[in-house]
Structures are given as structure tokens and as C-alpha cells.
N, C-alpha and C positions, 0 to 999 in steps of 0.2 A: 711453736716447735723448734729447739735447736737441733740443727743439723752438724754433723761433725762428717769432716771429708777425711779418708786416711789413706796416702799412697805409701803403700807397704813398701818396706826394703828390708833384705836379709839384716843389715846392721841397723840400728837405731838413729846412728848419726844419717843416715840417708831416708829416713821416714818423715814423710811430711805429715801434716796434718792442718784442716783449716776449721774455722767455726762457723757459722752462719744460720740465717733464716732466710724463708723466702714470704714473700707475700704481694701479692697482686701482680703476677709472673714475674716477677724479680728476686734476684738472689744478692742479698745484701751480706760477703764478706764481712766477719765482725772482726778475726785475727787469723792466723797464717803463719807455719813456723815448722823447724825440725824438731823433733823429739831428742836429738842431740845427748842431753847425760840423763836421758831415762825417761818415763811415764809419768815421773812425780809433776814436771813443769807441765806436761799436758792436761794432769788430773787439774793441777791449779787453778788453768788456764780458764778450763769448763768452769769451773766453782764462780769463778768469776762472770760469767755471762747465763748459765741455766737457773731460771726459777726453780723453787723448792717441786714444785708439783708437776712442773715442765716435761714434755714429753722428750725424748731425744732418740732422733735417727742416725745413724750412722752407716757411712757407707762409705765401703772399702773397694779400693782399687787391686786386689789380691784373689786367687781362686781360695775359696773357705772350704773345699772337699776335694777329694780324690775321684777318680773312676772308679765307678763300682767293681768292673771286671777287674782292676788292676788289686785292687782291696780283695777280693776274692782269690786271683791267684795265687797273691805271696803267702794266702794262709798255708797252702799246700804245695808249691814249688819246691825242687829241691835242687841244689847245685847242680849243673850238667844238662839237665832235664829240656826237652823240646816245650816251649811255651804254644800251647793252642790256639789262643787269641792270636788275631791279627794286631798288628803294631796299632792302629788306629784307633780301635777299640782297645786296648790298654792305657793309652796314653791323651784320649781324648775323652772331654765329658759332652755330655748330653746336651750341656747350655752352648759349651764351645762351638758346636756344629748348626746350633741355632743361630746362635752370632754370627756364625761366618755367612750361613743363610741370608741373614737379613742384611748384614751391612758387607761383604764380601772382603771384610777384616779378621782374620782367623787369631783368636786369641793365644797366648803363648799357653804351652801343656803344661800343666800341672805332674803328669807325670812321666814327663820326658825332660824336664829342663830346672834348672837352678833356681827357677822362680819359688820352686816346694821352699827353698830356705826363706822367702818372704811369706810364704803361707805361715808357716811356722811362728815367723813372728808378730805376723798380722793376728792371728788368734789367742799369742801370748799377750798382745796388748790388747785385743780385745776382754781379755779373762780377767786382768787389772783394771779395765775402764769398768765391766761389772762390777767389781769389788769397792771401786772407789765411790761411784756414783750411787752404789746400792740399787741399781735398776736391772731386772733379768732380760731387759734388750737381747730377745727372742729372735731368731729369723724370723724373716716375712718370706711370705709365698702367696701373697695378694698383695693389689697394690692400693689396699686398704691400709693404711701405716700410721691411721691418727693416734695411736697409741702409741707410737715408738719401736724400736726395735733396728735390727741390722741387713741389711742389704748388700750383695756386690755388686759392683759397678765397674765399668770397664772405659775411660773418658775416651781413648782413642776410637773407639768403635762410636760413641757418641758423636764424636765430632764428625767422623765419614757420615754418620746418618744424618747430619746437618748440613752437611756439603761443604765442610771445614778440613783442609789439608791436615791428617794428623802424621807427619812423618817430618823429622827431620828437626823438631822444635824443643830435645831435650838438655842439648849437650850447652855446656855453659856459653861458647861463642852464637849460639842460636838465637840469641835475645830478640833479632828482626823479625825471625819467625813467631816466637811465642806472643809479642806484640800486633800480630797480623790476627791471631788468635783473639788474642784481648779484644780488638779492635772492633773484628766481627761477633764477639759477644757481648758487648757493651751494652746493649741495650738490656741482655738478660741480668748482669753481671757489671754493673759501672764500675767495682773497684778494683776488677782484674786486672788491669794494666798498673796496677800498683804494686803487682808481684812477678810481673814479667825480669824482673833482676835478678828477683830470688834463684834459686837453686829449682831445677824441673821439677824436682817431688814433691815440692812447697805449692808450686804454679800448679802440677797435677791433683794435689790435695783440694786445691780451689776448684777446678773441673767436678772434682767429683762431689761438689755441692750441687750441682749445675745438671748433674748426673739424676741427683735425688729428686732436684726438682721436678725432672720429666718421671720419676718415679710417682712423685705425689699427685701429679698431675694426672697420670693415669694414660703417660704418654710410651708408656715398655709393654714389650712383648712379655705376659707372663705365660709359666705354665699353664697346660692344659690340664686336663684333670687325668689326663691317660700319663704326661710327664712329672706330675706331680712328684710321686713317688720315688723316683729316681734322682730327682730334683733336692730334694729334702735329704739324701745320701749324697750326692755330689756337689751341690750347691747349684746358684742360678743368677745369672747373669743379668741385669736390668737394664735393658740398652732400649733406647727410644724407636721406633720405629722410623724409616726415612717417611716425611712428608707429613708427620705429627704436627699438629699444633696444640 
């Protein structure tokens, strides 16, 4: 299976992608870069690596849906009218609360933050990827993704669940912090160190590959039967549970 890691950004010049495969508990990074001049380079890169009938698993670091209460409220709200819902209910998704409960790290709120622009870009790139590959790439709601599809991931929460510092590594000058992360993950992704000098968007796309390996290995918290209907509306972050092997 080819794994595609995407670190979404509102502008393609900051949109990172990585390609890799998992084997025997290790992640082999095949290529990683920025989209820069559009999705065509990305699509061409995929065609160089994926087999004709090989499944593709796409792991995206971006919310892929909005809070259901927010969607419902916007249908009827008029300017100047009070909003009946509490702010947390409007701006936080079910999965955001689950991830915060697992890792004590809260995802950015797609209903209240500029990350919504990154979500728009992510959904657009995903659409073009489906067209370019001719694959349906459905959203996945269980950890059985042998036939490929799309999952939402959050590298920062993954690192925290693994006991690795997930702060202050994304600025250009924070190379040492990225080197420390790469060293900590060397046994899982031996080639990660090659990308510490790249922009953090590319480095994070590589981390998305590792998050995808957690999903494939069944190390992530799946939505329960009760959570599933809302997850299909809002999205679901697949993050490993602390201590998972």
C-alpha cells in the first residue's frame, strides 16, 4: 500500500506532502516536498511510486469537517440574533474532545480558527487526487484500511502520545528540535532525519506517514458505535493511544 501524508496549509506553497510504505513495523519514506506550483507535481510523483492496482491510504493533517452544531446553527441564524449554543459546542468537534482527553493536547478548532482555510485547501487537493488517481478514496471509519482511503491525523497529538515533545519544532530555526524528534523516531522511520532541514510542513507530512502506520497497526482510538454517526459528519482524528505497541 502506498501511503500519502499531507500537511495541509491555506496556500499550496506551504502544503507539504510525503509518500511512503509500511513494512515490518517500519515506515519507509519514498519522497517528500511542497506542492509549491500546484497539485500536478504531487500527482506526477505519485504515479512514479504507486502500482496499477495498489491501494492508497491518504493521511491528512487538517480537519476534514466542521462541528455539526455550527453547521445547523448557520442555516437559521440571522445577523444580530443571540446564539443559543455554547461556544465549545459550536467550535469544537466530537473528535477534538476525544483527542484532548487522550493526549491532553487540544487540536485547533476548525469552527473558530484560520485552520478552516487549510481545511478548504485539503479538501480541494483530496478532490484533485481522486480525479488524478481514478480512486474513490473514501473516508475510513474503522482501522481496517486494507483497500485504501482517507483518514485525518494529528502529528502533534501522536508525538505527545509517544512521549515526544511536540512543541517548538516548526520554525525554520528550530532544526535541533526536529533532529531530536527524528532521533526519537529513527527505529520507526529511519529516513526521517533526511527531512529535518526541510520546511516543517514537509517534516509534518512525513510524520503523517507514521500516524498512518499507527492506524494500520490498530493502535488508534476508533469511534464507538455511538460516536460513528457524528464522526461521519464532522470527521475523526486517528491518534494512537498512549502506551500502544
